[in-house]
Residue, then its C-alpha position, 0 to 999 in steps of 0.5 A: m560135754g559138747a554144745k549139742a549135749n548141753s542143748r539136749i539136757r536143757v530141752d529135756a529139763v523143761e517140763h511141758r504139760a498137756a491139757g487134760i492130763a492128771y499129773t502125780a509125783i513119785d517119792g524119790a523120783p524127779g519130775a512129773f508123772f502121768t498115766c499113758t493110756a496108749y501103753r497103760a503105763k506110768l511115764s515121766t513127762t521127759a520120758c514121754a517127750s523123748r519117746w515122741r522125739s524118737a518116733q519122729r526120727a524113726r524110719g523103717e522097722a524102727t517105727d514099730q516100737f514107737a507106733r503109738c507115740r508118733g502121732c500122740p498129742t500128749g507126747a507132742a505137748h510134753a516135747g513142747e512141739a506141735v503134733v504131726h499127723y501122719s498117713v497110715l502109709f508113712g514109712a510103710n514097706i509096701c509097693p505103691r504100684c502093686g500094693r504088696g507089702t515087702g519085707r525086702r527093699l524097694i528099688g529106688g525107694s518106690r517099687c518092689i523088685s517084681c514091678y521094677n522088672r516089669e518096668l524094665e521090660v516096658r522100657r526095653g519094649r520086650n519081655g523075657k519071651g522077646t514079645a512086647p509087654r501087653k499088661a503093663q501100661l506105664a506113662r508119665r504122670s504127675i500130681r500136685y499136693v499140699v503138706e499141712g502148713g507148707g506150699i504146693q508140691t509136685l511129684a512126677a514119674d516117667h513110668s507110673a501105672d496110675l495116679a494112685e501109685l503117685m499118691v501112695v508114694a507121696l503118703r509113704k514119704t511125706r511127714g504131715r497131713i497131705y491134701f491132693a488136687f484133682s481135675g486141674q484144681e489147686p489142693a484144698s486149703t488146710a485152713g479150718t481143717p482138723 
């Protein structure tokens, strides 16, 4: 076995306990077991930790199978990690400009095909009829935000419909709790927040 495999075995061999959870033993099975209320099942602490770690790495449609594990404080405790709070939009396949969900890909990871085509028309200065587009008003915008436990970050786009579009992009792509800033203010401090 390589060094990577040995380190995983070592991590999984350490059993972490979560506060407020009643643990039991099963005859003939190694480790401690508990009742997972989210799945209404009896799990071992190592299986719970493994599911929580997989939920942290999952992207796209793979997140569905770990939906209840992703922000679970019990899973984080069993993995020996701090709990990570996610936006409900994290990894969602929705267009931040029009808000429509799409089972298909997002162009540039941020726009559905329809919104991307409208953006191309604005850039060219004419639509399919040869006239100037009137409905799409795209401009350069930027937002500032703080990820819990991190520093201030800035997200800018040359062509965006509004600030809400940029906020949805940040919520879809950023792991952790986000605090936004408005009206030239700095993002709110994360100290003392739940």
